[in-house]
LOVEX-12166 format. One record per residue (C-alpha): residue number from 1; x, y, z. Coordinates in Angstrom, 1 decimal. Layout:
N
{node NUM, {X, Y, Z}} ...
end
This chain:
176
{node 1, {-6.8, -4.9, -5.1}} {node 2, {-8.1, -6.6, -2.0}} {node 3, {-5.2, -6.8, 0.4}} {node 4, {-5.0, -10.5, 0.9}} {node 5, {-3.5, -10.5, 4.4}} {node 6, {-6.5, -9.6, 6.2}} {node 7, {-9.5, -11.4, 7.8}} {node 8, {-12.5, -9.2, 8.4}} {node 9, {-14.4, -9.2, 11.3}} {node 10, {-17.3, -8.4, 8.9}} {node 11, {-18.3, -10.5, 6.1}} {node 12, {-15.4, -11.7, 3.8}} {node 13, {-16.6, -9.3, 0.7}} {node 14, {-15.6, -6.6, 3.4}} {node 15, {-11.7, -6.9, 2.8}} {node 16, {-9.6, -3.8, 3.0}} {node 17, {-8.7, -2.8, -0.2}} {node 18, {-5.2, -1.8, -0.6}} {node 19, {-4.9, 1.5, -3.3}} {node 20, {-1.1, 0.7, -4.0}} {node 21, {0.1, -2.8, -4.8}} {node 22, {2.0, -4.4, -1.7}} {node 23, {2.6, -1.9, 0.5}} {node 24, {5.6, -2.9, 3.2}} {node 25, {3.7, -1.5, 6.4}} {node 26, {0.5, -0.5, 7.2}} {node 27, {-0.8, 0.6, 10.6}} {node 28, {-4.7, 0.4, 10.8}} {node 29, {-5.9, 2.6, 13.3}} {node 30, {-9.5, 1.7, 13.0}} {node 31, {-11.8, -1.2, 14.2}} {node 32, {-13.5, -4.0, 11.7}} {node 33, {-10.5, -5.5, 10.2}} {node 34, {-8.1, -8.1, 11.5}} {node 35, {-4.5, -7.3, 10.7}} {node 36, {-2.6, -9.6, 8.6}} {node 37, {1.5, -10.1, 8.3}} {node 38, {2.0, -6.7, 6.8}} {node 39, {-0.2, -4.9, 8.8}} {node 40, {-0.3, -3.6, 12.7}} {node 41, {-3.6, -2.6, 14.6}} {node 42, {-4.1, -0.2, 17.5}} {node 43, {-4.3, 3.4, 18.0}} {node 44, {-2.8, 6.4, 18.1}} {node 45, {-2.9, 7.2, 21.4}} {node 46, {-0.2, 4.3, 21.7}} {node 47, {2.6, 6.7, 19.8}} {node 48, {5.1, 4.4, 21.1}} {node 49, {3.6, 1.6, 19.3}} {node 50, {3.0, 3.1, 16.4}} {node 51, {6.8, 4.5, 16.4}} {node 52, {8.0, 0.9, 17.0}} {node 53, {5.9, -0.6, 14.2}} {node 54, {7.2, 2.3, 11.8}} {node 55, {4.3, 2.2, 9.4}} {node 56, {4.5, 3.6, 6.0}} {node 57, {0.6, 3.7, 5.4}} {node 58, {-1.9, 4.8, 8.1}} {node 59, {-5.5, 3.5, 7.3}} {node 60, {-7.8, 5.6, 9.9}} {node 61, {-11.1, 7.1, 9.9}} {node 62, {-11.6, 10.9, 8.5}} {node 63, {-12.2, 12.7, 11.7}} {node 64, {-8.7, 10.8, 13.1}} {node 65, {-6.9, 11.7, 9.9}} {node 66, {-8.0, 15.6, 10.3}} {node 67, {-7.4, 15.6, 14.1}} {node 68, {-3.5, 14.2, 13.1}} {node 69, {-3.0, 16.4, 10.5}} {node 70, {-3.8, 19.2, 12.8}} {node 71, {-1.7, 17.9, 15.7}} {node 72, {1.2, 17.2, 12.8}} {node 73, {0.8, 20.9, 11.5}} {node 74, {1.3, 22.1, 15.1}} {node 75, {4.3, 20.1, 15.8}} {node 76, {2.9, 17.5, 18.1}} {node 77, {2.7, 14.4, 15.7}} {node 78, {5.5, 13.3, 13.3}} {node 79, {6.0, 9.7, 12.6}} {node 80, {9.2, 9.9, 10.0}} {node 81, {8.5, 6.5, 8.8}} {node 82, {5.1, 7.5, 7.2}} {node 83, {6.3, 8.0, 3.6}} {node 84, {3.6, 6.1, 1.2}} {node 85, {0.2, 6.9, 1.8}} {node 86, {-3.0, 7.7, 3.8}} {node 87, {-5.6, 5.8, 3.1}} {node 88, {-9.1, 7.7, 4.8}} {node 89, {-12.1, 5.7, 5.8}} {node 90, {-15.5, 7.4, 5.2}} {node 91, {-19.1, 6.5, 5.8}} {node 92, {-22.3, 6.6, 4.0}} {node 93, {-23.5, 7.6, 7.7}} {node 94, {-20.9, 10.2, 8.2}} {node 95, {-19.1, 12.6, 5.9}} {node 96, {-17.4, 11.7, 3.0}} {node 97, {-13.8, 13.1, 1.7}} {node 98, {-14.2, 16.7, 0.6}} {node 99, {-12.0, 18.5, -1.5}} {node 100, {-11.0, 20.9, 1.3}} {node 101, {-10.2, 17.1, 3.6}} {node 102, {-7.6, 16.3, 0.9}} {node 103, {-6.2, 19.8, 0.9}} {node 104, {-5.6, 19.9, 4.6}} {node 105, {-4.6, 16.3, 4.5}} {node 106, {-1.9, 16.9, 1.5}} {node 107, {-0.5, 20.2, 3.1}} {node 108, {0.0, 18.1, 6.6}} {node 109, {1.7, 14.9, 5.3}} {node 110, {2.5, 15.5, 1.9}} {node 111, {1.5, 12.3, 0.8}} {node 112, {-1.2, 10.7, -1.6}} {node 113, {-4.5, 10.6, -0.1}} {node 114, {-6.9, 7.5, -0.8}} {node 115, {-10.6, 7.2, 0.3}} {node 116, {-12.6, 4.1, 0.8}} {node 117, {-16.4, 4.4, 1.6}} {node 118, {-18.0, 1.8, 4.2}} {node 119, {-21.6, 1.0, 4.7}} {node 120, {-23.7, 1.4, 7.7}} {node 121, {-22.0, -2.5, 8.6}} {node 122, {-18.2, -1.0, 8.1}} {node 123, {-18.0, -2.8, 4.7}} {node 124, {-16.0, -1.1, 2.3}} {node 125, {-18.2, -0.5, -0.5}} {node 126, {-16.3, 1.9, -3.0}} {node 127, {-12.3, 2.7, -3.2}} {node 128, {-10.0, 5.0, -4.9}} {node 129, {-6.8, 3.7, -6.8}} {node 130, {-3.6, 5.3, -7.6}} {node 131, {-5.4, 7.3, -10.5}} {node 132, {-7.6, 9.0, -8.0}} {node 133, {-10.6, 9.3, -10.9}} {node 134, {-13.5, 8.4, -8.9}} {node 135, {-14.0, 5.5, -6.6}} {node 136, {-14.4, 2.1, -7.9}} {node 137, {-17.3, -0.3, -6.9}} {node 138, {-19.0, -3.3, -8.0}} {node 139, {-22.5, -3.0, -9.1}} {node 140, {-25.0, -3.2, -6.4}} {node 141, {-22.5, -2.3, -3.6}} {node 142, {-23.0, 1.2, -3.2}} {node 143, {-26.4, 1.4, -1.0}} {node 144, {-26.6, 5.3, 0.1}} {node 145, {-24.6, 6.8, -2.4}} {node 146, {-25.3, 8.8, -5.7}} {node 147, {-23.0, 10.2, -7.9}} {node 148, {-21.6, 10.1, -11.8}} {node 149, {-21.1, 6.3, -12.7}} {node 150, {-18.1, 6.0, -14.9}} {node 151, {-18.2, 2.8, -16.7}} {node 152, {-15.1, 3.0, -19.2}} {node 153, {-11.9, 1.1, -18.2}} {node 154, {-9.7, 2.9, -15.4}} {node 155, {-5.9, 3.6, -16.3}} {node 156, {-5.0, 2.1, -13.2}} {node 157, {-6.1, -1.5, -15.4}} {node 158, {-9.5, -1.9, -13.3}} {node 159, {-12.6, -2.7, -15.2}} {node 160, {-15.0, -2.2, -12.6}} {node 161, {-17.0, 0.8, -12.9}} {node 162, {-16.6, 4.5, -10.9}} {node 163, {-18.1, 6.7, -8.8}} {node 164, {-17.3, 10.4, -9.2}} {node 165, {-18.9, 13.5, -7.4}} {node 166, {-20.6, 11.4, -4.5}} {node 167, {-23.0, 12.6, -2.2}} {node 168, {-25.2, 10.4, 0.3}} {node 169, {-28.7, 9.9, -0.3}} {node 170, {-30.7, 11.8, 1.7}} {node 171, {-33.6, 9.6, 3.2}} {node 172, {-37.0, 11.5, 3.5}} {node 173, {-36.9, 11.9, 7.1}} {node 174, {-33.6, 13.1, 7.1}} {node 175, {-34.4, 15.7, 3.9}} {node 176, {-37.3, 17.3, 5.2}} 
end
């Protein structure tokens, strides 16, 4: 589902995709999207802002999500309003969400974790739904990724194909 309240700073096809129907309050801790009516953009360094906004969902890059999970497990970060989900933004140019990342985030927050993969320009090219059975994409949107393509209908109702077992495609210069 495309999150309708957002106006991206990147082309229109790069809107943030909400993995859940109409979450109430989302904190977007990453540049590249302009927040809509139920969203607020900022940084985790300004915790009073985050606590006042009281988001139920965090949208943030993988490295920041892992850092917050570490801080939470050590008792250095708490956000009582966070009770719905965490959307982790990954990139084909960096690390994708691995099982051990997902486990660490679950142990720290006890919330569903959703991945959204972005291209080099910040465009969301694949996103995980509430079924967690691969990442939905539209054909032609996944440059730089390889994986098993699943074309049957997803239990979430979407008819778009999904990618499972993702890995970045290494260029010849990077591979050799």
